Structure formats: C-alpha cells, structure tokens
N, C-alpha and C positions, 0 to 999 in steps of 0.2 A: 357453308355449314348447314346441316339439316338436323333438326331435332324431331324425334318421333316419340310422342308422349301418350300414355294411356292413363286417364284419370289424373292423379296427382304425382304419378311416378314416371320419371323419364327412364326409358328402358334401353335406348341406344343412342349413339352419337356418331354421325358420319363426318369425317374430316376430309380435307382435300386428298384426292388420290384413292378415295373409297375405303380408307382404314376405319374399321369399326371398333369403338371402345365401349365398354360397359360403363355407364354413367353412375354418378352418385345416387344412391337410394336414400330415402328419408331418414332411416334410423341406423345407418351404417357409416363408419368413417369413409372418407373418400380414398380412392386410389391415388397414386402419385400424379396422374394426369389431371385430376380434378382439384388438387389440393389448393392451388393458388386462388382459383375462383371460389372455392369453399370459404377460404379465409376472407376474401373481399366481400362476400355476401353475409358474413356472420353478424348477427345483431348483438353478440355478447361483448363484454368489455375485456379486451386483452391489452396487455402492456408489457414492455421490457423493463426489467429492473436489474440492478447490479448488486450482487451479493458478495460481501467480502469473505475471502478465504482466510480463516484464522492463521496467524503467523506468517502472513504473506501480504504483498501489495496487490495480489491478483484479485480482480473483480469478476465474478462468474456471471456472464450475461444470461439472463433467464427470462423466458416468455411465460407470463402468468395469465390465465384466462379464468374468469369467474362465472359461475352458473347464475341463472336468473331464478332465484328461489327466495322465500321469505325467512327460512330458518338457516341455521348453520350447516355447513357441509364438510365432508371429509376432504383431505388433501391427497391428490395422486401425484407422485413424482414420476414423470414420464422420462424414461431413459432412452435416448436416441440410438439409432443404428450406427454403424461404423461410418455413416455418411454425415454425421453431425447434425447441427440445428438447421434442418432443411424446412422448406415450406410444408412438406408432407408431415413431419413430426409435429410441427406447430398446428397443423390442421387436425391431427390426431388429438392433440391437447384440447382444441376447440370442441371436438366431438365429445370428449369426456365432460367438458363443461356443459355442453348441451344435455348430457345425461345426468347432470346434477352434481358434479364434482368440481372442486377447485383444482385446476390442472396447472402444474408447475413443471416447466420444461427447460432444464438448464443446458447451456452449451458447455459441455464438459471439457472442451479444449480451449476455453477462454484463457487468454494470456499466452497461449503457446504458438500462435500463428505469427505471420510477418507483422512487425511493428507492435507486437504484444496483443494482437487481435485474436479472434476465434475462427469459427467456421467461415464467416463472411470474408475474412482476410485471405483465405487460401485461394490460389489461382484456379484450382481444379478439384474435382471430387477425389481424384487420386491423391492429391496433396492433403485433403481432409483425412483420408484413410491413413496416410503415413503419420499424421499428427496423433490420431486416436491410438494407433498401435504403439505410440511412444508413451502412453499413459500406463503406469503400473496399477495393479489392483489396489495398492495402498493409497495412491493418489486419487483414484476414482472414488474410493470409499470416503476419503477425507472431503472431497468436493460434494458428494451426495450428503454427507453429514451436515456440511455448512448450509446447503440448500434446505435440507429438512428442518434444521434449527430455525432458519428464517421463516419457513412456511407455516410451521405449527404455531407461530405467534400471530398469525392473521386473526383479527377480531371475529371474522366469519367462519373460522375453522372450528369444527366440532370436537377436536381433540384426537381424531383418528387419522392415520396416514398409511398409505400403501404405495408400492411401486408397480409400474407397468413398463416392461422393456421389450425391445425388439432386436433380434439378431445379436449383435454385440451388446446391445442394451438388455436383451433378454438374459444373456449370460450374467450380466452384472446385476440385474434385478434379483436373480437367484442368489448370487454371491453376496449382495448387500444384506439379504436376509440372514446370512451367517455372521454378519458383522454388527448389525443393528438390532439389539434385542427388543427395542420398543416399537419396531415396525409391526403394523397390524395385519398386513397381507402382502403377498408378492405374486404378480402375474408375469409369466414368462412366455414370450412368443419366439419360437424357434431359436432358443439359446441353449447352450450346453449346460449340463448340471455340474455343480461343484464336486470336488473329490469327496468320497464317502466320509473321510475323517472330519471334514468341516461341517457335515450335516447335523452333528450332535448339538451344535450351538443354536440351530434355528429354533425360534419360537413361533414365528409367523406361519400361517398356512400358505401353501404355495399351489398355484394352478398353472399348468403348462399347456400351450397350444402348439402343435407340431404338424408340419406337412408330411404326408405319407411318403413322399419321394425325397427325403432329406436324411439319408442314412448316416452321414457324418454326425449330425446333431442327435439323431434318434438313438444312436448307439449308447448314449449316456443316460437314457431314460431308465432302463431297467435297473442298473446298479443303484441309482438314486432312489428309485421306487422301493426296492427291496430294503435298503438301509433306512429310509424314512419310515417304512412300515414297522421295521424291527424296533425303531426308536419310539414308536407310538406318535409320530408326527403326521401332519396333514400334507399330502402331496397328491393332488388330483391332476389328471391330464387327459387330453384328447388328441388323437392322431387323425388327421383328415385325409382320407384316401385320395390319391392323385394330386394332391397339392404339393407345391414345391416350397423351397426356402423363400422367405420374404413374401408369403402369399397375401398378407394384409395390404402391403404397399403395391404389389404387382397383381392387382385383382383381375387384369385382363388375360393373364397367362394360363397355359396348360388346358386349353379347350374348355374353359369354364370351371375347372377344378379349384382354382384359386378363389374365384368368386363364391363358389359353393362353400368353401372352407370359411371364408369371411362371414358369410351369412349364418353359419353355425357358431363360429368362435366368438363373435362379438356379443351376442346375447348371453352365452355361457360366461364370458368375462364379467359382464354386468351383474349377472346373478351371483357370481362368486364374490364380487366386491360388495354387493348389497348384503350378503350373508355375514361378512366379517367386519364391515364398516358401519 
C-alpha cells in the first residue's frame, strides 16, 4: 500500500492491483472504504446504548458519539440507509460529532433479526435489506420517537434536535418531519419526498441533497417543492450534476462526480444545521 500526501491532506490511496481510491479528507465524512479506519482513529467518545421501545420488550441498539466541546450541543438523529447500522453510518455519526453535534445512530431493525438481533445478526447485506423493507412507516416513526425521547434528555443536549438520513433513511428523515412537530430540522440525502398531503403537517425546515443522475428520487422533488412553497414552509435543496444515488457513501464513483458532490453537500448541510439548531 502506498500513500501519497500533500501537506496534511491525503489525496490518493493505492491498493494491491493498482486500484485508486479517493481518501478521507480532513473536514468531510469518509466514504465506505475508509469508514472502519476512521472509527478506529477517532478520539471522540462513542458508545452503544440500548433504548427501550415503549409497549414492547425490544431494545433499540444505538450508537452515540459525543462532540468535544465545553458547552451544550444539539442532537442529530442519524437515520441509516437500507443497509442498516454499518461501519459507514457509524463513521458518519462520528463526523457529525467532530462537527460539534451529539450524534445518535439507532439500528432501526433491532429485535427483528435472527435471535432477536439487529443488523449484526443478519448473515448478509441482502438479509439486512429484507429486514428493513419489513418495517412499516408507523414502526419506523415509533422507533425514532423512542430514540429522540431518550436523546433529548442528555444533560449535554441544548434542547434542539434534527434528523439526517440517507437513501431509505433520507426518505424517513423527511417523513419523520411530517410526524414529529417538535423536530427542529430535517436533512435528506437522496431520499424520496412524502406525498403532498402529508406536507401540511411539517413544521421543521427541510434541506435535501440529490445526485443529478438519480431520476427515480428526483422526480419527487418538484411536487414537494411546489407544495411546501404554497404552504409557506422551508424546503431548500441542491442537485449535484453527475452524481449518482448514494454519493456520500460511494465517493469514488462516477469519475469524481460523487466526490465533488460530497465536497459541496457536506458544508451546505452543516450550514443548514447551524442556522436552525
């Protein structure tokens, strides 16, 4: 393995066979390939906690990472992709903690896997996908509510809470804003928008990040934008030319378009969160 570095920024990584990966940069979340190493090197305090789902014996396995700051911080509920509680989504939470937030990352299929387990109990990624597809919207919202209620009681929480979700989690970040009136902000990464009828309930401002080459998801942007504007609600979004679905995780894809999208989307996400939290 050969690292080529310029100053403090590693710009490329050569693996066996000559495969080149774009490596983690200082102020961006890692791509999937760098996630495990990113977690191992993190100086921040992260821990797994079990959160009881009301009315059930289910315990929601949740990764919590705390920022290193002297004052209280907002809570960010990080809603995973359809791939569950992966190293990448945990590393994404760690990056948010690095950026100053209390990151709370629940495994939303806790209790649904073999032996009552969650993501880690599934034999394959395909099995994780099947479990997540078995979750109803009502079950997802109930689990997010349980996690939110737990998190906003942290002594170091400043009383504000937002969601950030990706793919399946992006869809549910937007959907959760229709169900939780006390949510302060919602960030959507390449998730579909709710039906127009549900948008009237939203109180939280919403910010969406979308790949330009993701027609399935992007077809839902305009109807939501028109309705949110009619209702006088905040829905801001950016579409990144050439980027595909899942660009924040797959940063090496599409001849650099996914990385360029990441470089633009993450600072915009942080600016949005800072504005409303």
